N, C-alpha and C positions, 0 to 999 in steps of 0.2 A: 504494500500500500504506500502510495506517495504522500508524504507529509508536506504541508505548506508552511514555510518559515517566513516570518516577517522580521526584517532587521530594521530597527530604527537607527538611521545613520546620522552622519554629520562629522565623522572623523575618518582619517586615513584607514584606521583599523576596520571600520565598518565596510568600506569599499573592498578592502582586501578579503575580509571574511565573506562578503557576498560572492566574490569571484571564486573563492575556494569551496565554499559550501555548495555552489551550483554544480560542482564536480562530484559531489557525494551521491551515491545511489539513493533513489527514492526520496530525494529532497527537492522541492521546488521553492526557489528563493524569490521573495519580494523585498525590495529595498525602498525605504521611505526616507525622503530628505525634506528638511524644512524649507529649502529654497531661499536661503538668506543671501546667496551669491549667485551670479549668473552661471558660474561653473556647475553649481548644483542643478540648476535648471536644465543644463545641457547634458547631464549624466544620462547615459543610455539605460533604458529599461528600468527607470526609477520613478516611483510615485513622488511628486513634489507638492509640498504645501502642508498646512496644518490639518488636524482632524476635527477641530471644533470641540475641544475639551474631552472630558472623560466619556460623555455620552456618545460623541462622534466617533471616538476611537473604539469604543465597545461595539458600536454598530458596524464599523468597518471590519473589525475582527470577525464578527459573525457573518457579515455579508460575503467576505472573501474566504470564509471557512479556514481561518488561520489555525494551525495546530501548535506551533511553537513561536515564541517571541524572544528576540534578543535585542536588548537595549544597548546600542553602541553609540549613543549620542554624546555630544561634548559634555565634559564633566560640569560645566557651568549652566547647561541647559536643563535645569532640574525640573521644570514644570512638566515637560513631557515624560520624564522618568517617573514622577509621582503619578501622573495620569496612567501610564502604562502599568504600574504596579497595581493600581486599583482595578483597572479594566481586566487585566489578566487574572487577578484573584477572583473577580466576580464571575468570570467564565471558566475558571479552573484550568487555565492554560499554563503549561510550563514556561517559566520566564527566567532569563539569565541576563545579568548586566556585565558588559565588557567594559571595564574601567581601568585604564592604564594607571600605573603607580604614580604617585605624586613625586615631584622633585623634593629632595631633602638637602639642606645646607651642608656643605663640606668645609674643610679647612681652607681659609682664605675668603670665604663668602662673608659679606656684611649685609645681613638680611634684617629687615623689620617686617614681621608677619602681622597682617591686619585681617579683620574679619570680612570686610566687604569694600566695595568701591568708595562709598561715602567716607569710610575710615581712612582710606588711602588719600583721598582728596584733602581731608582735614589735617593730616599729619605733615604734608609736604612743606607748607610755609615755614615750619620750624627749623628746617635745615637745607632745603633744596633751592637751587637757582635755575638750573637747566636740566630738564627732565625728559626722558625718553618714555613715552606712553606706548605700551604694546598690549593693549587690552581689547582691541577690536573697535570698530567704528561706533557701535551702538552706545557705548558708555562714555564717549569722549565729552559729552555735554556736562557730565558731573564735575569736570575740571575747568569749565569755562569761566567761573567766577573767582578762580584762584588768582590772586594778584602777585605781582613781582616775581613771577616764574615764567620762563620761556619753555615751550613744549615742542619737542619733536614727536610727531604722532605717526604711527604706522598702521595701515589697515589694508585689507585685500581690495576693497572697493570704496568709492567715495561715499561718505555719509549722505543721507537725504538732505535736500536743500534747506529744510526747516530746522536742522540740527545746529545748535550754537556751539562753535568750536573754541577751544582755548587759543590764546595767543601763541603763534609759533608756525611750524611747517608741517604739512601733511605729506607723507610718503605712501605711495600705493605699491605694495610688494606682497608677494606670496611666498611662504616657506616651501621647502626647507632652506635654511640660511647657513652661510659659510662662516666659520668662526673668525677667520682673519678679516673678512668684510665687516662683520659685526664690530670687531675691535676698531677698525678704521672709521666706522660710522660714529662710534662713541667719541673718538678723538677729533674727528672733523667738526662735530657740533659741540665739543667741550662739555659733554654730558657728565653730570655729577650724580644723578639718580635715575635708576630704571624702575618703572612700575610695571608689574606683570601679574597676570593671573597664574596660579599654580595649576596648570592644565596637564602637566606631565608630558611624556612622549619625547621623541628625538628631534622632531622637525624644527622646533623653536628653542631648544635647549642651548644652542650656541650663544645666544644673547646672554645667558646666565654665566657661561664660561668667560665670555668677553668682559662682562662686568667684574667678575672675580679677578681676572688678570689685569684689568685696568684700574682696579681700586675704586670701582663705582658702587655706591650703595644701592641695594635692591629693596623696594617695597613690594612684598609678595602677598598677594591676596589669596586667602585660603579658599578652597572650593567649598560650596555649600553642602549641606547634608543631603545624602541620597537616601532613597527608601530602603527598607530592609529587603534582603533577598540574596540569592546566590550570586557570587561575583567571581570573575576571572580577570586576569590582567593582560592577556595576550590572545592573539588570533588562534594559535594552536590549541590553547586550552579550551577556547570556545568550540573549536571543531571536535575536540574529544567529547565535549558535552553533547553535541549533536549526534555523535555516533552511538550514543546510548539508546536512542529512540528507534 
């Protein structure tokens, strides 16, 4: 019997898992993307867009006769994760979370860990002057009212026109990033502080290494709490979970 797997995507791991899971016998894969970037919209054989909350997701799971659910969304996209947990529990569907391990400070790192974006914004004026914001375009406006700081901002795509940006420069770039180029970027713009979400993974970790090597302070935003449930940290472990069914 063929089982239908829904992967809630938004990470490199989700795309890798979708490709590999499609090669497993008796598994049919559906990949869902939020569609926050044009690249997501262009992804082949993917469903793009939201579900309309818990009720919409539950209805989709029933209508598409989903048998298995893997949540491989971005670690900061917690709303869909909580919705998925409730919907899967309601329908009795096996659910797995693919959550890459968080970065941890090592010798040489100068980190200040904060609970959220607002805390990061509030703490900067006490020590920072030139800040590299690497938090994505949607949260930039939280720093728009911070005074006496110049911001270098990096995002995959332009923010919407109604977003108020902090004073500084916006770069449009997509990872993975090179360590040496990250160091050069910090030096070119005389950056003294890096603000980052602790999203884990390899693609954007070079900025953390560059900050360490260049003596740049890091304001690290902790990931929000995820729902309870079985978790794995990599694609291979998720594939092993699938092979049990």
